[in-house]
Every structure is written in structure tokens, then in C-alpha cells.
C-alpha positions, -999 to +999 in steps of 0.1 A: +111-064-178+120-038-152+153-036-134+162-059-105+174-040-074+211-044-068+213-042-030+250-050-031+257-014-042+274+002-012+256+033+002+279+063+001+286+080+034+275+113+018+248+112-008+254+148-021+229+159-046+203+132-051+183+126-082+151+104-081+140+086-113+102+083-107+100+108-078+062+112-077+052+079-061+042+079-024+073+060-013+098+078-035+083+113-028+084+105+010+121+096+009+128+127-012+110+149+012+130+136+042+163+140+023+153+176+015+146+183+052+179+168+062+197+193+040+202+174+007+197+190-027+171+169-045+159+167-081+138+141-099+116+132-128+083+114-135+059+108-162+031+131-150+023+159-126+009+150-092+002+165-058+033+148-045+054+166-071+037+200-063+046+195-027+082+186-035+087+217-056+074+238-027+101+223-006+128+232-031+131+201-053+137+205-090+113+181-107+109+175-145+080+158-162+094+133-187+126+112-186+157+127-203+195+125-198+197+162-191+175+158-160+204+141-143+224+174-144+251+173-117+237+146-095+260+127-071+236+099-063+207+084-082+177+067-065+155+043-085+126+019-080+120-017-091+093-003-115+121+013-136+127+000-171+164-007-180+161+015-211+154+047-191+178+073-204+185+088-169+193+053-156+216+045-186+235+078-182+240+072-145+254+038-153+277+053-180+289+080-155+296+054-128+273+072-103+260+053-072+226+040-082+206+031-051+173+012-049+148+032-029+151+007-001+188+016+002+179+053+004+154+045+031+180+024+050+203+055+049+176+075+065+167+049+092+203+043+103+206+044+141+168+044+146+146+018+163+128+005+132+092-008+130+088-025+096+053-034+084+051-061+057+023-082+042+005-089+009-021-063+020-030-040+048+005-025+051-004+011+044-033+013+067-015-006+095+015+017+092-008+047+093-025+034+124+008+029+142+020+063+133-012+080+143-013+062+176+023+070+184+017+107+178-015+105+199+005+089+227+029+119+226+057+102+206+072+120+176+082+092+152+098+094+118+078+075+092+077+066+055+043+051+043+031+039+010+002+063+011-007+097+025-020+096+061-051+119+059-047+134+094-012+147+086-014+152+048+018+134+042+033+100+036+066+108+054+080+129+082+112+132+103+105+129+140+126+135+171+121+101+188+142+070+181+112+052+166+110+051+128+079+033+112+081+022+076+060+003+051+084-024+040+079-037+004+080-075+000+073-073-038+110-074-047+125-088-015+138-054-004+120-057+030+148-080+041+173-052+037+164-031+068+178-034+103+143-041+117+137-040+155+099-048+153+083-067+124+046-065+118+033-091+093-003-084+084-007-116+063+013-138+039-014-141+012+002-154-021+014-126-043+044-114-063+050-150-073+065-137-105+095-126-083+096-154-058+089-183-082+068-203-057+047-200-026+073-218-006+100-192-015+075-164-007+068-177+027+105-185+034+114-149+028+087-137+052+103-161+078+137-145+071+121-111+076+106-122+109+138-139+121+157-107+114+137-086+138+158-078+169+130-072+194+097-090+185+073-100+157+036-093+155+019-116+131-016-127+120-031-157+138-056-163+111-039-161+077-028-196+066+005-184+052+012-164+083+005-194+105+030-214+084+056-186+087+050-184+125+061-221+127+094-211+110+102-182+135+131-191+158+141-175+191+119-145+186+093-129+209+060-134+189+027-116+194-001-131+174-033-112+165-067-120+150-098-141+156-081-174+165-088-185+201-051-188+208-042-153+195-023-131+220-044-102+208-078-116+201-106-098+182-142-104+194-176-088+189-168-071+156-196-051+140-188-040+104-224-035+093-222+003+089-199+032+079-178+026+110-164-007+124-166-014+161-149-042+179-135-055+212-099-067+217-092-094+244-056-090+256-039-103+288-072-112+305-089-079+298-113-067+272-110-033+254-137-019+231-135+009+205-148+021+172-129+033+141-141+062+119-135+039+088-156+009+077-147-028+072-139-059+091-104-059+076-097-026+093-105-042+127-078-068+119-054-040+108-061-022+141-054-055+161-020-057+144-012-021+152-023-027+188+000-058+190+029-035+180+021-008+205+016-031+235+048-050+224+066-017+226+053-012+262+024+011+258-008+007+279-034-014+262-063+010+269-043+040+258-030+023+227-064+013+215-078+047+222-050+062+202-056+039+173-092+049+172-081+084+161-068+071+128-088+088+100-076+068+070-051+070+042-053+084+007-066+059-019-081+036+008-119+039+005-115+076-003-146+097-013-139+121-042-173+135-048-210+131-055-229+139-087-266+136-093-268+114-062-240+091-072-211+089-047-176+082-063-149+066-042-114+053-050-095+024-034-061+008-039-072-028-037-054-050-063-053-085-049-084-108-047-084-108-009-081-070-008-109-066-034-132-088-013-125-068+019-129-034+002-162-044-014-175-059+019-168-025+035-184-007+006-215-029+008-220-019+044-220+018+035-239+018+001-274+012+015-301+006-011-281+018-041-261-003-066-224-010-059-206-003-092-169-013-092-145+001-119-116-023-117-082-021-133-062-054-130-025-048-121+002-070-137-001-096-164+013-123-141-012-116-113-041-115-137-031-148-152-027-165-119-058-151-102-083-144-129-109-168-114-103-153-078-107-118-091-140-127-108-153-143-076-143-112-055-158-088-080-191-107-079-199-089-047-206-058-069-239-051-085-222-040-117-185-042-128-168-020-153-135-038-161-105-021-176-075-037-193-044-045-174-020-019-160+014-035-169+036-016-144+069-035-144+060-063-167+061-070-204+028-080-221+020-117-221+003-131-252-034-138-246-034-122-211-059-093-209-086-081-186-109-103-206-095-133-187-114-120-156-145-111-176-147-147-190-146-161-155-174-138-143-207-156-136-234-131-145-223-117-179-251-090-177-233-074-148-198-075-164-189-046-187-154-051-202-142-017-215-106-020-227-106+015-242-096+039-215-115+069-230-148+050-230-148+042-193-165+074-179-194+072-203-199+034-195-200+042-158-224+071-162-248+050-183-251+024-156-252+046-125-285+060-110-293+082-081-282+066-048-256+043-064-221+040-053-191+039-077-157+028-066-126+029-088-102+001-077-067-009-084-031+001-077-023+013-112-036+046-126-073+039-124-077+068-100-072+091-130-106+080-142-123+097-112-125+133-127-138+120-160-164+098-142-176+128-121-179+149-153-197+122-172-222+118-143-230+155-145-239+153-181 
């Protein structure tokens, strides 16, 4: 198993030279970028090259591919993630040397000190909702700082230092670290069951979201529709609460949603007035994300009409329904969806765009525990595809579990003729190319490394 974050580790007043173990991820690279811009010397390591690493090198960071003791060099502080294995040589050496080892949430707390913090949490929708809030604030003339879990397309970055007192972050609930921040405004997109390997039970999971909400010093924006969110709302004490969604009693109510095409249009009913808009991205779920962002903005005091107009400028985030190319009439997209609810929402959006072609989903399950718990739900969600190419499990922070493979999902799938279980990584592009025809729509899906299949799929389609 991977390390558990030790949030009791005191944060040094001065971090000095900072070394990131696993610097290439969106969150870690964003924090590293902000530390560089604040004058810190930064180094790091990761398992492979990426665009994030290329950008960090341009900014002056020293980044090494592969983990080795010598990468630590003369670091004063080490930053790690919950995905780190306890046998990592850089982590072990940092322990031996007695260096401060900070979880990435602690490094982020260091950066947010003294700011008015907007923290976005939820089982899904966080990255898009964070991106919508950031985009809208910038459109409204505010210059916020932000750290997001994905690159905001319009700005080509997952993080930036702004001049205003507002700081917007995607707060990670997977390891409980979302409780660590001094949050002013909490946005809870949903409380769909997930990360139960960490929390142990649904009750514990929801109780921690209630702690997160009750820790917000200004107000909470929370879904009116998600069952878990409704239960959490009942546990919120002495807080200003703004609900959003389709429920009749929602403070921010969605009406007249049209998600039938490549763009979603909708109307929001708020404070006795109706406000209509259209997003440049598809999907009913993105109308819900926009309603949550709207709730935050009106809660902060911005005009309802101007807030919704500003949200409509959001152009998406990387790895959220992202087009990578077209070969012999087959469009190839990539999406981060990795929970059954997310998969259903992403495929519903894709179905509205694909037209007469087949929808071919290349799905990589993430985590043994999630696959074991939700195999049936994944199979049901994937059934919205015309064809499924199923990979084996991306382990991430977990040790293998005997008998738990991607085949658990394949065995639950109703129409076996549409399910193609391809556990061998190298065989995936050819399997996709053999199925796809002119006018079809391929979408790689998952939060592991399935996106690395895209170049191979495009090449296989050519041949």
C-alpha cells in the first residue's frame, strides 16, 4: 500500500529548496509552478516525461525521470502525494536525513495562507467546477490564484498566482486532506460513494464531508439532488447554505436543460428571476457543474446575470471530453471519468455528439477496491456504449487483490458480443482499429494512464 499522509508534520516557515517526488501530476506540477514563481528553487522526479514536466523545466525546475536517492541532492523540504509507495528511495532518504516531508495538501496550505479560500470537493465534477469558477472570476475582472486537478484549456495551465485575495482549489477528498485547509467557501458537487477503501464505510465518508462543510467560514454551496449531499446538508450546523440542482426547493434551480447536442443549454432560476445560457461543452452533468459554480459566485456577491454570462465562457479542461484527432473518419476523444456515475454522464454527453456512428469506449478501471465494489455498476454504465474495449486495472496506490481484474466488469456485462476484454496493453490499439468504422467515435476513459493509448489508437486507425 501507499503512504498515508502525515498532516501532523509542521510546515516550516521557510521551505528553502523544495523537491517533489512525483512532480508531473496536475496537482503537484501546479503547486511546484507556484513555488517557482514565488522564488523557491524547485526540483522533482517522476516516472515519465509529460507536458507538465516540460513546462516546469522551462520555468527553471530540475526534473529527473526515474526515482533515485541522488535526485534529492541538497533539498531542504520534500513534497509527496498519497500515491507514493513507502519503498520510494527518495522518500526513504528524506526520512533518514530528517528532512520535513510534506503532503501536497500541506504545500498547498502554505501557498493559500492569508487568502480567501474557495475549496471545491466531491466524488466527481471537481475539476470542471473549479475551472468554471476560475474562468468566471477572470471574466468578471478578478485575478484569482488557483490550483486545479486539470489544465484549464483557456489558460493552458492548472495553476496560477493572482493578485486578488481569492484562491480557488480543487480539494481532494480521497485521503481526507480536504479537511486540512482554512476554507472560506466550500463547494460540494456531490457525495457519491467513493474512496471507501480509505473511509471504511459510507457513514464515515459522509461524516467527513459534513466536517468539511462545517469548517467553511463563509458559506457552503451543495447539491440539492445527490442523495449523499442531501444527507450531508442535514448535518451542516450554523452555516449559510446555498443548494443547487433540479430539486424544487433548490436555492439555485436548473430548469429547461437541453443536452441533446454538442453544447448544453439551460436556464437557472434564482431569487425569483430566470437566467438562460449555453455552454460550449456538452452534457447535462456540465449544466449541474455550472449551477454549482453559479451558486459560489452569487454567494460571493456577484450579479447573477453577469456570473452566468462569465461561466458560459468556460471552454473545458484537459482530459475532460478532449478531442485528440480524427483518422479515416473516426474521432478519438479522451476523458477522465473513473466512477460509474462519471462514466454514465460522460457517455450520455458523448452519445449526444456522436450522431449515427458507433460509440466505442476504451475503459481502464482504476483501483482494485473500486473495481471490486462497483463491477456491476461499471458494467451497467458502460452498456451505453455500442462497443467496449476493456483494459485491466490501473493499480495506482493499491496492492493487487487476488481474483480482482478487469474481467469482473466484463463478466457483469449483458451483451458479451459488445464487450472486448483486452488485458494486454500492447494489443489495445489494434483491437480498437478492428472495431472502428468511418463515422465512429472512440473515447478512452479512466484516470490512470489510458490516455497514453491515444497515439497508438490514432496510428492503428491510419493503417
